[in-house]
All heavy atoms as a GROMACS GRO file, in nm:
protein
  576
    1MET      N    1  -0.164   0.035  -1.031
    1MET     CA    2  -0.193   0.014  -0.892
    1MET      C    3  -0.120   0.117  -0.806
    1MET      O    4  -0.173   0.160  -0.704
    1MET     CB    5  -0.153  -0.130  -0.854
    1MET     CG    6  -0.208  -0.175  -0.726
    1MET     SD    7  -0.387  -0.180  -0.736
    1MET     CE    8  -0.430  -0.162  -0.570
    2GLY      N    9   0.000   0.153  -0.849
    2GLY     CA   10   0.074   0.255  -0.776
    2GLY      C   11   0.002   0.388  -0.776
    2GLY      O   12  -0.005   0.456  -0.673
    3LEU      N   13  -0.052   0.427  -0.891
    3LEU     CA   14  -0.127   0.553  -0.898
    3LEU      C   15  -0.254   0.549  -0.814
    3LEU      O   16  -0.289   0.647  -0.747
    3LEU     CB   17  -0.162   0.585  -1.043
    3LEU     CG   18  -0.047   0.627  -1.132
    3LEU    CD1   19  -0.095   0.643  -1.277
    3LEU    CD2   20   0.015   0.756  -1.083
    4LEU      N   21  -0.321   0.435  -0.815
    4LEU     CA   22  -0.443   0.422  -0.736
    4LEU      C   23  -0.414   0.433  -0.587
    4LEU      O   24  -0.483   0.505  -0.514
    4LEU     CB   25  -0.510   0.288  -0.768
    4LEU     CG   26  -0.640   0.259  -0.697
    4LEU    CD1   27  -0.748   0.356  -0.744
    4LEU    CD2   28  -0.683   0.116  -0.723
    5TRP      N   29  -0.311   0.365  -0.540
    5TRP     CA   30  -0.277   0.369  -0.398
    5TRP      C   31  -0.224   0.508  -0.359
    5TRP      O   32  -0.257   0.558  -0.252
    5TRP     CB   33  -0.176   0.260  -0.366
    5TRP     CG   34  -0.143   0.253  -0.220
    5TRP    CD1   35  -0.018   0.259  -0.166
    5TRP    CD2   36  -0.233   0.240  -0.110
    5TRP    NE1   37  -0.025   0.251  -0.030
    5TRP    CE2   38  -0.156   0.239   0.008
    5TRP    CE3   39  -0.370   0.230  -0.098
    5TRP    CZ2   40  -0.212   0.229   0.134
    5TRP    CZ3   41  -0.427   0.220   0.027
    5TRP    CH2   42  -0.348   0.219   0.141
    6ALA      N   43  -0.146   0.570  -0.444
    6ALA     CA   44  -0.096   0.705  -0.415
    6ALA      C   45  -0.214   0.802  -0.405
    6ALA      O   46  -0.217   0.888  -0.315
    6ALA     CB   47   0.002   0.751  -0.522
    7GLY      N   48  -0.310   0.792  -0.494
    7GLY     CA   49  -0.428   0.878  -0.488
    7GLY      C   50  -0.508   0.856  -0.362
    7GLY      O   51  -0.557   0.952  -0.300
    8ALA      N   52  -0.521   0.732  -0.319
    8ALA     CA   53  -0.594   0.701  -0.196
    8ALA      C   54  -0.524   0.760  -0.074
    8ALA      O   55  -0.589   0.812   0.017
    8ALA     CB   56  -0.610   0.551  -0.181
    9VAL      N   57  -0.392   0.754  -0.072
    9VAL     CA   58  -0.316   0.810   0.040
    9VAL      C   59  -0.330   0.962   0.043
    9VAL      O   60  -0.344   1.022   0.150
    9VAL     CB   61  -0.168   0.764   0.032
    9VAL    CG1   62  -0.080   0.842   0.126
    9VAL    CG2   63  -0.159   0.615   0.060
   10VAL      N   64  -0.330   1.025  -0.071
   10VAL     CA   65  -0.347   1.171  -0.076
   10VAL      C   66  -0.488   1.209  -0.029
   10VAL      O   67  -0.504   1.302   0.050
   10VAL     CB   68  -0.319   1.225  -0.218
   10VAL    CG1   69  -0.365   1.370  -0.231
   10VAL    CG2   70  -0.172   1.213  -0.250
   11VAL      N   71  -0.588   1.137  -0.075
   11VAL     CA   72  -0.726   1.166  -0.032
   11VAL      C   73  -0.739   1.146   0.118
   11VAL      O   74  -0.803   1.226   0.187
   11VAL     CB   75  -0.827   1.078  -0.110
   11VAL    CG1   76  -0.965   1.083  -0.047
   11VAL    CG2   77  -0.833   1.120  -0.254
   12LEU      N   78  -0.678   1.043   0.172
   12LEU     CA   79  -0.681   1.021   0.316
   12LEU      C   80  -0.615   1.136   0.391
   12LEU      O   81  -0.666   1.182   0.493
   12LEU     CB   82  -0.612   0.889   0.351
   12LEU     CG   83  -0.613   0.852   0.499
   12LEU    CD1   84  -0.755   0.829   0.546
   12LEU    CD2   85  -0.527   0.731   0.522
   13GLY      N   86  -0.503   1.185   0.340
   13GLY     CA   87  -0.438   1.300   0.402
   13GLY      C   88  -0.522   1.426   0.396
   13GLY      O   89  -0.526   1.504   0.492
   14LEU      N   90  -0.591   1.446   0.285
   14LEU     CA   91  -0.677   1.563   0.272
   14LEU      C   92  -0.798   1.555   0.365
   14LEU      O   93  -0.839   1.655   0.423
   14LEU     CB   94  -0.723   1.580   0.127
   14LEU     CG   95  -0.615   1.619   0.028
   14LEU    CD1   96  -0.669   1.615  -0.115
   14LEU    CD2   97  -0.557   1.755   0.060
   15THR      N   98  -0.855   1.436   0.379
   15THR     CA   99  -0.968   1.422   0.471
   15THR      C  100  -0.924   1.432   0.616
   15THR      O  101  -1.002   1.476   0.701
   15THR     CB  102  -1.042   1.289   0.448
   15THR    OG1  103  -0.951   1.180   0.467
   15THR    CG2  104  -1.104   1.283   0.312
   16ALA      N  105  -0.801   1.397   0.646
   16ALA     CA  106  -0.750   1.410   0.782
   16ALA      C  107  -0.737   1.557   0.821
   16ALA      O  108  -0.742   1.590   0.940
   16ALA     CB  109  -0.615   1.340   0.796
   17ARG      N  110  -0.722   1.644   0.724
   17ARG     CA  111  -0.721   1.788   0.753
   17ARG      C  112  -0.856   1.834   0.808
   17ARG      O  113  -0.863   1.932   0.879
   17ARG     CB  114  -0.691   1.868   0.626
   17ARG     CG  115  -0.549   1.858   0.578
   17ARG     CD  116  -0.529   1.944   0.455
   17ARG     NE  117  -0.393   1.932   0.406
   17ARG     CZ  118  -0.349   1.996   0.298
   17ARG    NH1  119  -0.429   2.075   0.229
   17ARG    NH2  120  -0.224   1.981   0.258
   18ARG      N  121  -0.960   1.763   0.774
   18ARG     CA  122  -1.096   1.794   0.820
   18ARG      C  123  -1.136   1.709   0.941
   18ARG      O  124  -1.254   1.693   0.969
   18ARG     CB  125  -1.198   1.771   0.707
   18ARG     CG  126  -1.169   1.848   0.582
   18ARG     CD  127  -1.214   1.990   0.599
   18ARG     NE  128  -1.196   2.059   0.471
   18ARG     CZ  129  -1.178   2.187   0.464
   18ARG    NH1  130  -1.177   2.260   0.571
   18ARG    NH2  131  -1.162   2.243   0.347
   19SER      N  132  -1.038   1.650   1.008
   19SER     CA  133  -1.059   1.569   1.128
   19SER      C  134  -1.137   1.441   1.102
   19SER      O  135  -1.215   1.395   1.186
   19SER     CB  136  -1.129   1.650   1.238
   19SER     OG  137  -1.050   1.759   1.275
   20TRP      N  138  -1.118   1.382   0.986
   20TRP     CA  139  -1.178   1.254   0.956
   20TRP      C  140  -1.069   1.162   0.901
   20TRP      O  141  -0.999   1.199   0.806
   20TRP     CB  142  -1.289   1.269   0.852
   20TRP     CG  143  -1.362   1.143   0.826
   20TRP    CD1  144  -1.464   1.091   0.899
   20TRP    CD2  145  -1.340   1.051   0.719
   20TRP    NE1  146  -1.506   0.972   0.846
   20TRP    CE2  147  -1.430   0.946   0.735
   20TRP    CE3  148  -1.250   1.046   0.613
   20TRP    CZ2  149  -1.435   0.837   0.648
   20TRP    CZ3  150  -1.254   0.938   0.527
   20TRP    CH2  151  -1.347   0.836   0.544
   21GLY      N  152  -1.052   1.047   0.959
   21GLY     CA  153  -0.952   0.953   0.912
   21GLY      C  154  -0.812   0.979   0.962
   21GLY      O  155  -0.716   0.924   0.909
   22TYR      N  156  -0.799   1.063   1.064
   22TYR     CA  157  -0.664   1.096   1.112
   22TYR      C  158  -0.594   0.975   1.175
   22TYR      O  159  -0.473   0.968   1.175
   22TYR     CB  160  -0.666   1.214   1.208
   22TYR     CG  161  -0.751   1.194   1.331
   22TYR    CD1  162  -0.696   1.137   1.445
   22TYR    CD2  163  -0.883   1.233   1.332
   22TYR    CE1  164  -0.775   1.118   1.557
   22TYR    CE2  165  -0.961   1.215   1.443
   22TYR     CZ  166  -0.907   1.156   1.556
   22TYR     OH  167  -0.984   1.138   1.666
   23GLU      N  168  -0.670   0.879   1.229
   23GLU     CA  169  -0.608   0.758   1.285
   23GLU      C  170  -0.544   0.674   1.175
   23GLU      O  171  -0.435   0.618   1.192
   23GLU     CB  172  -0.709   0.678   1.364
   23GLU     CG  173  -0.754   0.749   1.490
   23GLU     CD  174  -0.866   0.677   1.560
   23GLU    OE1  175  -0.926   0.585   1.502
   23GLU    OE2  176  -0.895   0.714   1.675
   24TRP      N  177  -0.611   0.665   1.061
   24TRP     CA  178  -0.553   0.593   0.947
   24TRP      C  179  -0.431   0.667   0.894
   24TRP      O  180  -0.332   0.607   0.854
   24TRP     CB  181  -0.657   0.576   0.836
   24TRP     CG  182  -0.759   0.473   0.869
   24TRP    CD1  183  -0.886   0.496   0.911
   24TRP    CD2  184  -0.742   0.332   0.866
   24TRP    NE1  185  -0.948   0.376   0.934
   24TRP    CE2  186  -0.863   0.274   0.906
   24TRP    CE3  187  -0.636   0.248   0.831
   24TRP    CZ2  188  -0.881   0.136   0.914
   24TRP    CZ3  189  -0.654   0.112   0.839
   24TRP    CH2  190  -0.776   0.057   0.880
   25ARG      N  191  -0.441   0.800   0.891
   25ARG     CA  192  -0.326   0.880   0.847
   25ARG      C  193  -0.207   0.857   0.939
   25ARG      O  194  -0.094   0.841   0.893
   25ARG     CB  195  -0.364   1.028   0.846
   25ARG     CG  196  -0.255   1.114   0.786
   25ARG     CD  197  -0.214   1.239   0.862
   25ARG     NE  198  -0.235   1.237   1.002
   25ARG     CZ  199  -0.299   1.332   1.070
   25ARG    NH1  200  -0.351   1.435   1.007
   25ARG    NH2  201  -0.311   1.326   1.200
   26ASP      N  202  -0.232   0.852   1.070
   26ASP     CA  203  -0.124   0.826   1.165
   26ASP      C  204  -0.064   0.688   1.146
   26ASP      O  205   0.056   0.668   1.159
   26ASP     CB  206  -0.173   0.842   1.309
   26ASP     CG  207  -0.206   0.987   1.343
   26ASP    OD1  208  -0.161   1.077   1.269
   26ASP    OD2  209  -0.278   1.007   1.444
   27LEU      N  210  -0.149   0.590   1.113
   27LEU     CA  211  -0.100   0.456   1.088
   27LEU      C  212  -0.008   0.453   0.965
   27LEU      O  213   0.101   0.395   0.969
   27LEU     CB  214  -0.217   0.360   1.067
   27LEU     CG  215  -0.182   0.215   1.036
   27LEU    CD1  216  -0.118   0.150   1.157
   27LEU    CD2  217  -0.306   0.139   0.994
   28LEU      N  218  -0.049   0.519   0.859
   28LEU     CA  219   0.035   0.525   0.739
   28LEU      C  220   0.160   0.609   0.761
   28LEU      O  221   0.264   0.582   0.700
   28LEU     CB  222  -0.044   0.580   0.620
   28LEU     CG  223  -0.146   0.484   0.560
   28LEU    CD1  224  -0.224   0.552   0.449
   28LEU    CD2  225  -0.080   0.358   0.509
   29ALA      N  226   0.152   0.708   0.848
   29ALA     CA  227   0.269   0.790   0.878
   29ALA      C  228   0.377   0.708   0.949
   29ALA      O  229   0.495   0.740   0.939
   29ALA     CB  230   0.230   0.911   0.963
   30ASP      N  231   0.336   0.603   1.020
   30ASP     CA  232   0.434   0.513   1.081
   30ASP      C  233   0.509   0.432   0.976
   30ASP      O  234   0.622   0.392   0.996
   30ASP     CB  235   0.367   0.418   1.180
   30ASP     CG  236   0.322   0.487   1.306
   30ASP    OD1  237   0.373   0.597   1.335
   30ASP    OD2  238   0.236   0.430   1.377
   31VAL      N  239   0.444   0.406   0.862
   31VAL     CA  240   0.504   0.325   0.756
   31VAL      C  241   0.577   0.411   0.654
   31VAL      O  242   0.688   0.378   0.612
   31VAL     CB  243   0.396   0.240   0.686
   31VAL    CG1  244   0.456   0.158   0.573
   31VAL    CG2  245   0.325   0.150   0.786
   32TYR      N  246   0.516   0.521   0.614
   32TYR     CA  247   0.572   0.609   0.513
   32TYR      C  248   0.638   0.729   0.582
   32TYR      O  249   0.569   0.821   0.626
   32TYR     CB  250   0.466   0.658   0.415
   32TYR     CG  251   0.396   0.549   0.339
   32TYR    CD1  252   0.261   0.556   0.311
   32TYR    CD2  253   0.465   0.438   0.293
   32TYR    CE1  254   0.196   0.456   0.239
   32TYR    CE2  255   0.402   0.338   0.222
   32TYR     CZ  256   0.268   0.348   0.195
   32TYR     OH  257   0.206   0.249   0.125
   33LEU      N  258   0.769   0.729   0.589
   33LEU     CA  259   0.842   0.836   0.657
   33LEU      C  260   0.818   0.970   0.587
   33LEU      O  261   0.829   0.981   0.466
   33LEU     CB  262   0.990   0.805   0.658
   33LEU     CG  263   1.032   0.677   0.731
   33LEU    CD1  264   1.181   0.653   0.713
   33LEU    CD2  265   0.996   0.686   0.876
   34GLY      N  266   0.782   1.070   0.665
   34GLY     CA  267   0.759   1.204   0.611
   34GLY      C  268   0.616   1.232   0.572
   34GLY      O  269   0.583   1.344   0.533
   35TYR      N  270   0.527   1.134   0.582
   35TYR     CA  271   0.388   1.152   0.543
   35TYR      C  272   0.310   1.220   0.654
   35TYR      O  273   0.317   1.180   0.770
   35TYR     CB  274   0.325   1.017   0.511
   35TYR     CG  275   0.177   1.021   0.483
   35TYR    CD1  276   0.128   1.095   0.376
   35TYR    CD2  277   0.087   0.952   0.561
   35TYR    CE1  278  -0.006   1.099   0.348
   35TYR    CE2  279  -0.049   0.954   0.534
   35TYR     CZ  280  -0.094   1.028   0.428
   35TYR     OH  281  -0.229   1.031   0.400
   36ASP      N  282   0.239   1.324   0.622
   36ASP     CA  283   0.145   1.390   0.712
   36ASP      C  284   0.046   1.470   0.628
   36ASP      O  285   0.040   1.454   0.506
   36ASP     CB  286   0.216   1.478   0.816
   36ASP     CG  287   0.304   1.585   0.756
   36ASP    OD1  288   0.286   1.619   0.638
   36ASP    OD2  289   0.392   1.637   0.827
   37SER      N  290  -0.033   1.555   0.691
   37SER     CA  291  -0.140   1.627   0.621
   37SER      C  292  -0.096   1.757   0.557
   37SER      O  293  -0.178   1.826   0.498
   37SER     CB  294  -0.256   1.654   0.717
   37SER     OG  295  -0.314   1.532   0.756
   38THR      N  296   0.031   1.792   0.566
   38THR     CA  297   0.079   1.914   0.500
   38THR      C  298   0.095   1.887   0.351
   38THR      O  299   0.094   1.772   0.307
   38THR     CB  300   0.213   1.958   0.559
   38THR    OG1  301   0.311   1.857   0.532
   38THR    CG2  302   0.203   1.981   0.709
   39ASN      N  303   0.110   1.993   0.274
   39ASN     CA  304   0.127   1.975   0.129
   39ASN      C  305   0.253   1.893   0.099
   39ASN      O  306   0.251   1.804   0.015
   39ASN     CB  307   0.135   2.111   0.060
   39ASN     CG  308   0.001   2.181   0.059
   39ASN    OD1  309  -0.103   2.119   0.073
   39ASN    ND2  310   0.004   2.312   0.045
   40ARG      N  311   0.362   1.926   0.168
   40ARG     CA  312   0.487   1.852   0.146
   40ARG      C  313   0.470   1.706   0.191
   40ARG      O  314   0.517   1.614   0.123
   40ARG     CB  315   0.601   1.917   0.223
   40ARG     CG  316   0.734   1.850   0.202
   40ARG     CD  317   0.846   1.924   0.277
   40ARG     NE  318   0.975   1.870   0.247
   40ARG     CZ  319   1.030   1.767   0.311
   40ARG    NH1  320   0.966   1.709   0.409
   40ARG    NH2  321   1.149   1.724   0.277
   41GLY      N  322   0.403   1.684   0.302
   41GLY     CA  323   0.381   1.549   0.353
   41GLY      C  324   0.295   1.465   0.259
   41GLY      O  325   0.317   1.345   0.245
   42LEU      N  326   0.199   1.530   0.193
   42LEU     CA  327   0.116   1.458   0.097
   42LEU      C  328   0.196   1.413  -0.024
   42LEU      O  329   0.177   1.302  -0.075
   42LEU     CB  330  -0.002   1.544   0.053
   42LEU     CG  331  -0.109   1.572   0.159
   42LEU    CD1  332  -0.214   1.666   0.102
   42LEU    CD2  333  -0.171   1.445   0.208
   43VAL      N  334   0.288   1.498  -0.069
   43VAL     CA  335   0.373   1.462  -0.184
   43VAL      C  336   0.466   1.346  -0.146
   43VAL      O  337   0.482   1.251  -0.222
   43VAL     CB  338   0.452   1.584  -0.233
   43VAL    CG1  339   0.556   1.544  -0.337
   43VAL    CG2  340   0.358   1.690  -0.289
   44VAL      N  341   0.524   1.356  -0.027
   44VAL     CA  342   0.613   1.249   0.020
   44VAL      C  343   0.535   1.118   0.036
   44VAL      O  344   0.580   1.011  -0.007
   44VAL     CB  345   0.680   1.289   0.153
   44VAL    CG1  346   0.752   1.172   0.217
   44VAL    CG2  347   0.776   1.405   0.132
   45GLY      N  348   0.417   1.126   0.097
   45GLY     CA  349   0.334   1.006   0.114
   45GLY      C  350   0.290   0.947  -0.019
   45GLY      O  351   0.287   0.825  -0.034
   46ALA      N  352   0.257   1.033  -0.114
   46ALA     CA  353   0.217   0.984  -0.246
   46ALA      C  354   0.333   0.913  -0.316
   46ALA      O  355   0.313   0.810  -0.382
   46ALA     CB  356   0.166   1.099  -0.332
   47ALA      N  357   0.453   0.965  -0.300
   47ALA     CA  358   0.570   0.900  -0.361
   47ALA      C  359   0.594   0.762  -0.299
   47ALA      O  360   0.617   0.664  -0.370
   47ALA     CB  361   0.694   0.988  -0.345
   48TRP      N  362   0.588   0.755  -0.165
   48TRP     CA  363   0.604   0.626  -0.098
   48TRP      C  364   0.493   0.529  -0.140
   48TRP      O  365   0.519   0.411  -0.166
   48TRP     CB  366   0.598   0.643   0.054
   48TRP     CG  367   0.723   0.686   0.119
   48TRP    CD1  368   0.749   0.807   0.176
   48TRP    CD2  369   0.843   0.609   0.137
   48TRP    NE1  370   0.875   0.810   0.227
   48TRP    CE2  371   0.935   0.689   0.206
   48TRP    CE3  372   0.879   0.480   0.102
   48TRP    CZ2  373   1.061   0.644   0.240
   48TRP    CZ3  374   1.005   0.435   0.136
   48TRP    CH2  375   1.094   0.517   0.204
   49ALA      N  376   0.369   0.578  -0.143
   49ALA     CA  377   0.256   0.492  -0.177
   49ALA      C  378   0.264   0.444  -0.321
   49ALA      O  379   0.231   0.328  -0.350
   49ALA     CB  380   0.125   0.567  -0.154
   50PHE      N  381   0.309   0.530  -0.412
   50PHE     CA  382   0.325   0.487  -0.550
   50PHE      C  383   0.428   0.374  -0.560
   50PHE      O  384   0.403   0.272  -0.625
   50PHE     CB  385   0.368   0.604  -0.640
   50PHE     CG  386   0.394   0.561  -0.781
   50PHE    CD1  387   0.289   0.543  -0.869
   50PHE    CD2  388   0.524   0.537  -0.825
   50PHE    CE1  389   0.313   0.500  -1.000
   50PHE    CE2  390   0.548   0.495  -0.955
   50PHE     CZ  391   0.442   0.476  -1.043
   51ALA      N  392   0.542   0.392  -0.494
   51ALA     CA  393   0.646   0.289  -0.496
   51ALA      C  394   0.595   0.160  -0.433
   51ALA      O  395   0.618   0.050  -0.485
   51ALA     CB  396   0.771   0.338  -0.425
   52ASP      N  397   0.523   0.171  -0.323
   52ASP     CA  398   0.469   0.055  -0.253
   52ASP      C  399   0.365  -0.017  -0.338
   52ASP      O  400   0.369  -0.140  -0.352
   52ASP     CB  401   0.409   0.102  -0.121
   52ASP     CG  402   0.363  -0.012  -0.033
   52ASP    OD1  403   0.417  -0.124  -0.046
   52ASP    OD2  404   0.275   0.012   0.052
   53GLY      N  405   0.271   0.058  -0.394
   53GLY     CA  406   0.168  -0.002  -0.478
   53GLY      C  407   0.224  -0.063  -0.605
   53GLY      O  408   0.182  -0.171  -0.647
   54PHE      N  409   0.320   0.003  -0.666
   54PHE     CA  410   0.381  -0.049  -0.788
   54PHE      C  411   0.456  -0.178  -0.759
   54PHE      O  412   0.441  -0.278  -0.830
   54PHE     CB  413   0.475   0.055  -0.849
   54PHE     CG  414   0.541   0.008  -0.975
   54PHE    CD1  415   0.475   0.018  -1.097
   54PHE    CD2  416   0.669  -0.045  -0.973
   54PHE    CE1  417   0.536  -0.026  -1.214
   54PHE    CE2  418   0.730  -0.088  -1.089
   54PHE     CZ  419   0.663  -0.079  -1.210
   55ALA      N  420   0.540  -0.176  -0.655
   55ALA     CA  421   0.619  -0.295  -0.622
   55ALA      C  422   0.529  -0.411  -0.581
   55ALA      O  423   0.552  -0.526  -0.621
   55ALA     CB  424   0.718  -0.262  -0.511
   56GLY      N  425   0.427  -0.383  -0.501
   56GLY     CA  426   0.336  -0.489  -0.459
   56GLY      C  427   0.261  -0.551  -0.575
   56GLY      O  428   0.249  -0.673  -0.585
   57ALA      N  429   0.209  -0.469  -0.665
   57ALA     CA  430   0.136  -0.520  -0.781
   57ALA      C  431   0.230  -0.594  -0.877
   57ALA      O  432   0.193  -0.696  -0.935
   57ALA     CB  433   0.065  -0.406  -0.853
   58TYR      N  434   0.352  -0.543  -0.892
   58TYR     CA  435   0.448  -0.610  -0.979
   58TYR      C  436   0.481  -0.749  -0.925
   58TYR      O  437   0.484  -0.847  -1.000
   58TYR     CB  438   0.575  -0.526  -0.990
   58TYR     CG  439   0.680  -0.586  -1.080
   58TYR    CD1  440   0.675  -0.564  -1.217
   58TYR    CD2  441   0.782  -0.667  -1.030
   58TYR    CE1  442   0.769  -0.621  -1.302
   58TYR    CE2  443   0.875  -0.724  -1.113
   58TYR     CZ  444   0.869  -0.700  -1.249
   58TYR     OH  445   0.962  -0.758  -1.332
   59LEU      N  446   0.508  -0.758  -0.795
   59LEU     CA  447   0.539  -0.888  -0.736
   59LEU      C  448   0.421  -0.983  -0.743
   59LEU      O  449   0.438  -1.103  -0.771
   59LEU     CB  450   0.585  -0.872  -0.591
   59LEU     CG  451   0.723  -0.815  -0.573
   59LEU    CD1  452   0.751  -0.790  -0.424
   59LEU    CD2  453   0.828  -0.909  -0.630
   60LEU      N  454   0.301  -0.933  -0.719
   60LEU     CA  455   0.182  -1.017  -0.729
   60LEU      C  456   0.166  -1.071  -0.871
   60LEU      O  457   0.141  -1.191  -0.890
   60LEU     CB  458   0.058  -0.938  -0.689
   60LEU     CG  459  -0.074  -1.013  -0.693
   60LEU    CD1  460  -0.075  -1.124  -0.589
   60LEU    CD2  461  -0.188  -0.917  -0.672
   61ALA      N  462   0.183  -0.987  -0.970
   61ALA     CA  463   0.173  -1.031  -1.110
   61ALA      C  464   0.283  -1.129  -1.145
   61ALA      O  465   0.260  -1.228  -1.215
   61ALA     CB  466   0.178  -0.911  -1.204
   62TRP      N  467   0.404  -1.104  -1.094
   62TRP     CA  468   0.516  -1.194  -1.124
   62TRP      C  469   0.489  -1.332  -1.064
   62TRP      O  470   0.508  -1.433  -1.132
   62TRP     CB  471   0.646  -1.136  -1.068
   62TRP     CG  472   0.765  -1.219  -1.104
   62TRP    CD1  473   0.835  -1.213  -1.221
   62TRP    CD2  474   0.826  -1.321  -1.024
   62TRP    NE1  475   0.938  -1.305  -1.217
   62TRP    CE2  476   0.933  -1.373  -1.098
   62TRP    CE3  477   0.799  -1.372  -0.899
   62TRP    CZ2  478   1.013  -1.475  -1.049
   62TRP    CZ3  479   0.879  -1.473  -0.850
   62TRP    CH2  480   0.985  -1.524  -0.925
   63PHE      N  481   0.446  -1.337  -0.937
   63PHE     CA  482   0.416  -1.466  -0.875
   63PHE      C  483   0.300  -1.536  -0.945
   63PHE      O  484   0.303  -1.657  -0.965
   63PHE     CB  485   0.383  -1.450  -0.726
   63PHE     CG  486   0.505  -1.439  -0.639
   63PHE    CD1  487   0.529  -1.324  -0.567
   63PHE    CD2  488   0.594  -1.543  -0.629
   63PHE    CE1  489   0.641  -1.312  -0.487
   63PHE    CE2  490   0.706  -1.535  -0.549
   63PHE     CZ  491   0.730  -1.418  -0.477
   64TYR      N  492   0.199  -1.461  -0.982
   64TYR     CA  493   0.086  -1.520  -1.054
   64TYR      C  494   0.132  -1.584  -1.184
   64TYR      O  495   0.098  -1.699  -1.214
   64TYR     CB  496  -0.020  -1.414  -1.082
   64TYR     CG  497  -0.136  -1.466  -1.162
   64TYR    CD1  498  -0.238  -1.536  -1.100
   64TYR    CD2  499  -0.142  -1.447  -1.300
   64TYR    CE1  500  -0.345  -1.586  -1.173
   64TYR    CE2  501  -0.248  -1.495  -1.374
   64TYR     CZ  502  -0.349  -1.565  -1.310
   64TYR     OH  503  -0.453  -1.615  -1.384
   65ASN      N  504   0.209  -1.511  -1.262
   65ASN     CA  505   0.258  -1.565  -1.389
   65ASN      C  506   0.355  -1.680  -1.369
   65ASN      O  507   0.357  -1.774  -1.448
   65ASN     CB  508   0.323  -1.454  -1.472
   65ASN     CG  509   0.223  -1.357  -1.525
   65ASN    OD1  510   0.108  -1.392  -1.552
   65ASN    ND2  511   0.263  -1.232  -1.538
   66ARG      N  512   0.434  -1.673  -1.264
   66ARG     CA  513   0.532  -1.778  -1.236
   66ARG      C  514   0.464  -1.911  -1.203
   66ARG      O  515   0.507  -2.015  -1.249
   66ARG     CB  516   0.621  -1.734  -1.120
   66ARG     CG  517   0.721  -1.835  -1.076
   66ARG     CD  518   0.842  -1.832  -1.166
   66ARG     NE  519   0.947  -1.911  -1.106
   66ARG     CZ  520   0.996  -2.021  -1.163
   66ARG    NH1  521   0.952  -2.059  -1.280
   66ARG    NH2  522   1.089  -2.090  -1.104
   67PHE      N  523   0.359  -1.906  -1.121
   67PHE     CA  524   0.295  -2.028  -1.075
   67PHE      C  525   0.172  -2.067  -1.157
   67PHE      O  526   0.114  -2.173  -1.133
   67PHE     CB  527   0.254  -2.014  -0.929
   67PHE     CG  528   0.372  -2.001  -0.837
   67PHE    CD1  529   0.392  -1.886  -0.763
   67PHE    CD2  530   0.465  -2.104  -0.826
   67PHE    CE1  531   0.501  -1.873  -0.679
   67PHE    CE2  532   0.574  -2.092  -0.742
   67PHE     CZ  533   0.591  -1.978  -0.668
   68GLN      N  534   0.138  -1.989  -1.256
   68GLN     CA  535   0.022  -2.019  -1.339
   68GLN      C  536   0.044  -2.144  -1.424
   68GLN      O  537  -0.048  -2.219  -1.449
   68GLN     CB  538  -0.009  -1.900  -1.430
   68GLN     CG  539  -0.130  -1.921  -1.517
   68GLN     CD  540  -0.156  -1.800  -1.605
   68GLN    OE1  541  -0.076  -1.710  -1.612
   68GLN    NE2  542  -0.269  -1.799  -1.671
   69HIS      N  543   0.166  -2.168  -1.465
   69HIS     CA  544   0.195  -2.276  -1.558
   69HIS      C  545   0.242  -2.403  -1.490
   69HIS      O  546   0.291  -2.493  -1.557
   69HIS     CB  547   0.297  -2.230  -1.661
   69HIS     CG  548   0.252  -2.111  -1.741
   69HIS    ND1  549   0.150  -2.118  -1.833
   69HIS    CD2  550   0.290  -1.982  -1.738
   69HIS    CE1  551   0.130  -1.999  -1.886
   69HIS    NE2  552   0.214  -1.914  -1.829
   70LEU      N  553   0.230  -2.413  -1.361
   70LEU     CA  554   0.272  -2.534  -1.292
   70LEU      C  555   0.170  -2.646  -1.316
   70LEU      O  556   0.051  -2.624  -1.324
   70LEU     CB  557   0.285  -2.510  -1.142
   70LEU     CG  558   0.396  -2.417  -1.099
   70LEU    CD1  559   0.393  -2.400  -0.947
   70LEU    CD2  560   0.532  -2.470  -1.141
   71GLU      N  561   0.223  -2.765  -1.328
   71GLU     CA  562   0.136  -2.881  -1.347
   71GLU      C  563   0.066  -2.915  -1.216
   71GLU      O  564   0.127  -2.910  -1.112
   71GLU     CB  565   0.220  -3.002  -1.391
   71GLU     CG  566   0.285  -2.986  -1.527
   71GLU     CD  567   0.184  -2.990  -1.639
   71GLU    OE1  568   0.084  -3.064  -1.629
   71GLU    OE2  569   0.206  -2.919  -1.739
   72PRO      N  570  -0.064  -2.952  -1.222
   72PRO     CA  571  -0.136  -2.988  -1.098
   72PRO      C  572  -0.094  -3.122  -1.043
   72PRO      O  573  -0.040  -3.204  -1.100
   72PRO     CB  574  -0.282  -2.991  -1.139
   72PRO     CG  575  -0.286  -2.991  -1.287
   72PRO     CD  576  -0.152  -2.947  -1.336
   0.00000   0.00000   0.00000
């Protein structure tokens, strides 16, 4: 999930270079410090997005497994 989200953030940054999706890029730049449409900004954003996607998916899986075995 981390790789998928990091790839999506990079694609969004690349499309923002072509003046499409720049509002979404600006929204993510508020969350991911250092993220922008430059090459360095894309790497920084991808690193943040990977960590975010990995942690979010890990927690979701942990909660799912934790509460899966509860008695109804």
